[in-house]
C-alpha positions as CSV (number, residue, x, y, z in Angstrom):
1,V,30.5,-56.9,44.1
2,Q,32.7,-54.7,42.9
3,L,30.3,-51.4,41.7
4,Q,32.0,-49.2,38.7
5,A,29.7,-45.8,38.4
6,S,31.2,-43.8,35.8
7,G,29.9,-41.2,33.0
8,G,29.9,-38.0,35.3
9,G,31.9,-34.4,34.8
10,L,31.0,-30.3,34.2
11,E,27.4,-29.3,32.4
12,Q,24.9,-26.6,31.3
13,A,21.8,-26.2,32.5
14,G,19.3,-28.0,30.2
15,G,21.9,-30.3,28.8
16,S,22.2,-34.2,29.4
17,L,24.1,-36.4,30.7
18,K,24.6,-40.4,31.3
19,L,26.3,-42.5,34.2
20,S,27.2,-45.9,33.9
21,C,27.2,-48.8,37.0
22,A,29.5,-51.7,36.4
23,N,29.3,-54.6,38.7
24,S,32.2,-56.6,38.3
25,G,31.0,-59.3,40.7
26,R,29.6,-62.5,39.9
27,T,26.7,-61.3,41.5
28,F,24.1,-59.0,39.4
29,D,21.7,-61.3,37.6
30,G,18.5,-61.0,40.6
31,Y,19.4,-57.4,42.2
32,N,17.0,-54.0,42.1
33,M,19.4,-51.7,41.6
34,G,20.0,-47.8,43.1
35,W,21.0,-44.9,42.1
36,F,21.4,-42.2,44.9
37,R,22.5,-38.3,44.6
38,Q,24.4,-36.5,47.6
39,A,24.9,-32.7,47.7
40,P,27.5,-30.9,49.7
41,G,26.1,-31.0,53.4
42,K,22.5,-32.8,52.3
43,E,22.1,-36.6,53.4
44,R,22.0,-39.0,50.9
45,E,18.4,-38.9,48.6
46,F,17.6,-41.7,46.3
47,V,17.0,-41.1,42.5
48,A,15.6,-44.0,40.6
49,A,15.4,-47.6,40.7
50,I,15.0,-50.4,38.7
51,S,13.9,-54.2,39.4
52,W,15.9,-57.3,38.6
53,S,14.0,-58.0,35.7
54,G,14.0,-54.0,34.1
55,G,10.5,-54.5,34.4
56,I,9.5,-51.7,37.3
57,T,11.4,-48.3,38.1
58,S,10.6,-45.7,40.9
59,Y,11.4,-42.3,40.7
60,A,12.4,-39.5,42.7
61,D,9.6,-37.0,42.1
62,S,12.1,-33.8,41.3
63,V,13.7,-36.3,38.7
64,K,10.4,-38.2,37.2
65,G,10.0,-37.1,32.9
66,R,13.9,-36.0,33.1
67,F,15.7,-39.2,34.1
68,T,15.4,-42.8,33.1
69,I,16.8,-45.9,34.6
70,S,17.6,-48.4,32.7
71,R,19.9,-51.7,32.5
72,D,21.8,-54.2,30.6
73,N,22.3,-58.0,32.2
74,T,24.2,-59.5,29.4
75,K,26.8,-56.3,31.2
76,N,26.1,-56.6,34.5
77,A,25.2,-53.3,34.5
78,V,23.0,-50.3,35.4
79,Y,22.4,-47.0,33.6
80,L,21.3,-43.3,34.8
81,Q,19.9,-41.7,31.5
82,M,19.9,-37.8,32.9
83,N,17.4,-34.6,30.5
84,S,17.0,-31.1,31.1
85,L,20.0,-31.5,33.7
86,K,19.6,-28.4,36.9
87,P,22.1,-27.0,38.5
88,E,19.7,-28.6,41.7
89,D,20.9,-32.1,39.4
90,T,24.2,-30.9,41.6
91,A,26.0,-34.3,43.4
92,V,28.2,-37.1,43.8
93,Y,26.0,-39.9,42.5
94,F,26.3,-43.3,43.1
95,C,24.7,-47.1,41.8
96,A,24.2,-49.3,44.5
97,Q,23.1,-52.8,45.0
98,D,19.6,-54.1,46.6
99,S,19.9,-56.4,49.6
100,T,17.9,-58.9,48.6
101,P,17.4,-61.5,45.5
102,W,14.3,-61.5,43.5
103,R,13.0,-58.7,45.5
104,R,9.9,-58.2,43.7
105,V,9.1,-54.6,44.9
106,V,11.7,-51.3,44.6
107,L,12.8,-49.9,47.3
108,V,13.5,-46.1,47.9
109,R,15.8,-46.0,51.3
110,S,19.4,-46.5,51.3
111,T,20.0,-48.8,53.8
112,A,17.8,-51.8,51.6
113,Y,21.0,-51.4,49.7
114,A,24.3,-53.3,50.7
115,Y,26.8,-52.2,48.0
116,W,27.8,-49.4,47.2
117,G,29.8,-47.8,44.4
118,Q,32.2,-45.0,44.9
119,G,30.0,-42.7,43.5
120,T,30.6,-40.0,40.1
121,Q,30.2,-35.6,41.0
122,V,27.7,-34.2,38.6
123,T,28.0,-30.4,38.4
124,V,25.3,-28.5,37.2
125,S,26.0,-24.9,35.3
126,S,23.9,-22.2,35.6
């Protein structure tokens, strides 16, 4: 499994960015996917997750109503649409793939995710 995150950049507060994560490996269908972020000096934190079918999503309270996670299984890709960005959203964003296929619930703990992308930097200026 190889995950490649992209779409980060510098944006002003109130703006939008859309992150993409492409899975170049064969195993994508059947796996829940998640986005996490890590700000300088802070621990990695959960942002959003989506089930293998796309029917279940979960968000951190800090991004609920502003961020939307989605996936396209035909393209082996997961996305994170980020609107109304705030300076506190500044972090390196990582996509991750659940370690267990066909899991019926989406998990927020990072230890549930076995495969990680390299991260993409998001910087929001005030």
